[in-house]
N, C-alpha and C positions, 0 to 999 in steps of 0.2 A: 131298523137295525137292532134296537133294544129287544123287541119281541122275538126276533129270530134267534138271538143269542140265548134268551131265556128258554125258548122252545127247545133249542138243542140241548141245553143243560137238563131240562125236564125229561127229555127223551132218554138221556143217558141214565138218569136216576130210575126211570120206569123200567128200563131194560135190566138194570141191576136188581131191582125188586123182583121182576119176573123170573130172572135167572135163579135167584135165591129160592123163590117158591117152587120152581121146577126141580131144583136140586133136592129140596125137602120131599117133594112128591115122589121122585124116583127112588129115593132112599126108602120111603115108606112102602113101596111096592116091590122092593128088592131088585130094582133094575140099576145095579151099581155102575154099569158102564155109562149109561145116560146121566146118572147122578154125578159121575166124575167129570163128564163133559160140561154139565151145567155148573158144577163147582168151579171149573177152570174159567168159565165165562164170568162168574161172580167175582173171582179173584182179579181177573184182568180189568173188568169194569171198575171194581172198587179201588184198585191201585191207580187207575187213570184219574178217578175223581179226587182221591186223596193227594196224589202227587201234584195235580194241577192246583189244588188248594194251597199246599205248602209252598209250591213254586211262586204263587202270587204273594205269599207272606214274605218269602226271601227277597223278592224284588222290591216289596214295600220297605223292608228293613234296609236294603242297599240304598234306596232312594232317600230314606230318612237320614242315613249316615252321610250321604253326599250333601244334603241340605245342611246338616250340622256343621260341616267344614266348608260351606259356601262354594261347593263344587257343582256348577251347573253346566259343565261342558259335555257331559255324557248324553248320547242320543240312543234311544231304544228303538229296535227294529220292529216295525208294524207290518205284519204279513197280510193282514186283511182287516175286515171290520165285523167279523162274525163272532170271534172268540172274545171272552171276557178279558183275557190277557192282552189282546191287541187294543181293546178299548182303554185298558189301564195304562199301557205303554203310550198311547196317544195323549192321554191326560198328563203323564209325566213329561213328555216332550213339550207340551204346551206350557206347563209350569216352568220348566227350564228356560224356555224362550222368554217368558215374561220376566224372570229374574235376571237373565242376561241383559235384556233391554234396560231394566232398572239399574243394573250395575254400570252399564255403559253410560247411561244418563248421569248417574252420580259421579262417575269418573270424569265425564266432560265438565260437569259443574265444578268439581274439585279443581280441575286444571284451569278452568276459567277464573275461579276465585283466586287460585294460587298465582296466576299471572297478574291479576289486578293488584293483589297485595304486594307482589314483588316489584311492581311499577311505582309504588308509593315511595316518597322520599323519607318517610318516617320509618325508623327501625322498630320491628315488632318481635317479641319473644313470647313463647307460650310454654309453660312448664307445670308439672304437678307440684303442689305445695307439700304434700306428705313425703314424697320420695326425692324431690328435687330434680326429677328426670325432665330434661328439656325435650319437648315433643316437636317443636318447630321454631325456626327463626327465618326471617325473610332476607332477601339479598341486601336491602338497605342496612339492616343490622350488621350483616357480615362485613360490608364495605366500611360503614361508619366506625366500627370498633375493631376492625381487622381480626375478626373471629370467623375463620372458614368453617369450623365445626364446633359444636358445644353439646356434649352428652349430658352433663350435670350442671345445674345452676351454680354449684360451688366452683366450677372451673372458671367462671367469670371473675372470681376474686383474685386469681393470679394475674390476669391480663389487665383488668380494670377494677381495682379495689374500690374506687370512688363510686363507680356505677353499681357495683355489687351492693355496697352499703345502702345506696339510695333505693335500689330495687327491693332489698330485703326489709329495710326499716321503714319504708314509706307506706302509710296506710292506704288500703285499697279504696277506690271510689273518690279519690281526690286528685288534684293536679298540683304540680310543684315545678318551679324553675330552678335548675341546678347547673353548675358549671363543672364539666368533666373533660377528661382528655379523650381525644379521638384521632382519627387519621388526618384530620384537618387542624390539629392542635387543640388548645383549650376552646371549647364551644359551650354555648348555653343551650340546654335542652329543656323542653316542656315535657315532663314525665307524667304519664297517665297510667294508673294501674287499676285493674278490676279483677274481682274474684267471683267464681261461681262453683257450685257443687253439684255433682251427679252421683249416681249409684256407683260409678267407678272411682270416685274420689273427688278431691278439691283441686281446682286449677286456678292459675293466675295468668292474666294476659297483661303484658307491659308494652306500652307504646312510647317511643322516644322521638320527639319531633325536634329537628334542628332549627332553632329560631334565631341563630346567631346573625344571619344576614338580615332578617326582618328587624331585629333589635338595632343592629348597626345602622340600617337605613333610617329607622325612626329617630335614633339618637343624632345621626348626622344632620337630618333635616331640622331637628329641634335646635342643635347647636348653631347651624347656619342662620336660622331666624334670630336667635339670641345675639349672635355676633354681629349681624347686620345692624340690629338696634343699638347695641353697645358702641360699636365703632362710629356709627352715625352720631350718636349723642356725644361721645367723647370728642370727635372731630369738631362738631358744632360748638362745643363749649370751650375746648382748649385752643382751637385755632385763633380766635380773636385775642385770647389772653396772651398767647405766644407772640402774636404779631405786635400787640401793644407793649409787651415787656421788651421785645427787641428794639422797638422805637425809643422807649424810655431809656433803655440801656445805652443806646448809641448817643442820645442827647446828653445823658448824665456823664458819659465818659469824658466830655470836655470840661466838666465842672471840677473845680477845685475848691474845697471849702473845709468845713469843720468835720469833726468825727461823725456827727449825725449824718452828714451828707454821704460819707463813706459807707455808713451802715445802710442807708437807703440804696446806694448803688449796689452793695453786696446782696441786699434783699431782692432787688429787681433782677440781678444776674441769676440768683437762685430760681426765681420764678421762671425766667426765660429757659434755664437749663432743664428744669423739671417739666415744663410745658413741652419742650422739644422731645424729652424722653417719653412722655405720654403719647405724643403724636406718633413717634416711631413705634411705640408699643401697639397702638391702634392699627397702624399700617401693617404690622406683622400679622395681625389676625385677619386682615382683609385677604391675605394670601389664601387662607382656607376656602374662602368663597370664590376665589378667582383662579382655580386650577383649570388650565386650558384643556379642551378635549384632546385626547392623545392622538398623535400622528403616528399610526402603527406602521412598523416595518419589521422585517425579519433580521434579528441580530444574533451573531455568533457569540455565545455566552462568554467564551474565553477572551474575546476581544473587549467585551463590556467590562469584565473584571480587570483586565490589564489597563484599560482607560482610567478606571477608578483608582487603581493603585498608583498610576503616574500622577494623578491629581493630588493624592495625599502622601506621596513619598517624602516630600520635605518635612511634613508634620510628623510622620512616623519616625524618621531619622532623628529629628529634634527631640522627640519624647522617648527615644530608644525603645520603641515598640516593634516586636517581631510580627510580621504578617505573612501568612501562608495562603496561597491560592490553590485549591484542590478541585480539579475537574477531570475525572478519569476519562470521560467521554468528551473529547474536544470537538465533537460534531454537534453538540447540543445547541439548539436554536431557540431563541426567545422572540415571540412576537409582541412587541411593545414599543412605546415611545422612548427613544434612546435618551433624550435629555431628562425626561421625568424620572426614569428608572435610575439613571445616574444620580439624580438629586436624592432619591430615596437611599441608595447605597452609601452615598457620601454622608448623609445624615446619620445612618446606622453606624458607620465606621467612626465618625466623630464621637458619637455616644459611647462606643466601645473603647475608644482611646481614653475618654474621660473615666470610664469604669475601671480601667486597669492601671491608672496613673500611680496608685500606691502599692502595686504588686512588685515584688523583687525581680520577677521575670515576666514582664508584661507580654502577653501573647494574644493574637487575634487570628482567626482562621475564617476564610471565605470558602464555602464548599458549594459546588453546583452538581446536582444529580437529578436523574429522572426516576420517579417512583410511582408505580401504579397509574401511569398515564398523566402524571403531574410533573412539572419541572420545579424543583425546589432550589432556592438559593439561601444558604444559611450563613449568618454572621455570628460566629462563636467567639466569646472572650473568656478569659480566666479571672474576671474581676470579682467584685464583692458579691454579686448576685442581688436578687430582689426578693422581698417577702411576697406572699400571696396577695396581700392588700395592695401593695404597690403595683403588682402585675395587673390588677383589676382596673387601675386608674391611669396608667401611663399613656393610654391613647385618648384620654379626655382633654379637651382644650383647657388651658390655664394651668394644668397640673404639670409640675416639674420638680425634680429632685436636685437640680443645679441651683447654685446661688445666683447665677446670672442668666438662667434660662428663662424663656418666655412660654414654654409649654406648647410651641407651635409645631416643632419638627416631626414628632411621631404622629400627631393628628393629621398633618399634611401628608405624611408618608402613607398612612392608612387610606386617606382619601384618594391618593394616586393609585393605590392598589385596587381599590373598588372600581375606579374608572377602567382598569385593565381586566375586570371580571376575575380578579384574583383575591388573595387574602394575605394579611400580615398578622402574625401572632408571635408570642414570646413563650419560651420555656426557661425557667430560672429557678435557682435554689441558692439560698443564702450561703456564702462562702465557697460556692462551686461555679460561679460564673453564670452567664446568660447566653441564650441562643435565640436570635430573631430569625424568623423563617418567612421568606417571600415565596408564595405558592402561585404558580401560573399553570395554564393549560399548555401541554407540550405541543410543539410544532413539528409535524412530520416532514421528512425530506421528500422531494426536492424543494429547494428554496433559493431565494435571491437575498443577498445580504445587504444591510444598510452600510453605508460608508462610515468607517470609524473616524472619529475626529482627533 
């Protein structure tokens, strides 16, 4: 095929040369008519050779322009296999096919990686350091921080100033645990940032892993082990003392004697009273390790809230606390253990009543709503609020801000929510009250309801 094309091109050049020689010969012998015919042949053959040459150059320039703009969709028509142009067009078509295949393969790999990254629970953001342009965020980032779109990294400052400060101020190549606000309330994040530079600029990749559940699970197990040891040791030590003190107290109650005897009787009575207090204290912490497995049923949320209100109505009236129940959608259904969730809500409301006791107009609101596939129950008060330090500790066993509190209620409530595959978190500000949020998975209709008590 190559030799025939070369031969054809060689023949055209030889004909052009022969016509030129003939034209010169006829001019030299004064045969101008033949010279004109030979000159016409020279012009025709010369134009054909030159136009073919420039046509190939134009096609090459067009092909180079298409390559420049990554356009490999054009297909060149090949009429045969003898012309140089056909061979060149065939080569162009082959190159376009190779690049199309490479592009399709890259697009498939990109889609594959994109789906994998979007399936990760960790939020990921990728942006340019010099311009702040956000090139990509995955679905977990959008969901976790409620950011459907982000064009500039500075836009994160308005929605999540804490997260923005951590992202911008945290050195690359290290990891740090931070507490930030999210769609699930205050959560702990493991933040990892890395930077790299190419000829296009400097880029930063941020990965935000929600480790709240893992930390809660680890802390819960640690506290359970500690509480088992403490309550066991306390009960073993105090039980005999309390029993002996009670025996001595009963016997000495019949004695009448000097002032020293009365002092002894008072001392034994004190030992008995404090021993019983310590036993009651230890028994209260055993509750944390003895939460029953939930007996799940579908509960109409408005009925649950009405039940809780009826239980606490006498206390609310006595304390002169106003309580509002807000549930715009009265069909909201909660799948939970009725008695355990009632226990959680009662505990949160009692805490709220305590928080608003010094307010001139004490007010509590219970609000139920569905938000992004989650059912939220919020207990809001207009009390004194809490500092950030207290918010970090209130779910820890033994910690309480009440003079007579045991520090069991919120720890037990959070444990119950974990058994329901839900979460309990707080949002508070000093002087502006507190909001405790119970978060459950929503239950779709149709449903059967548990009988209210």
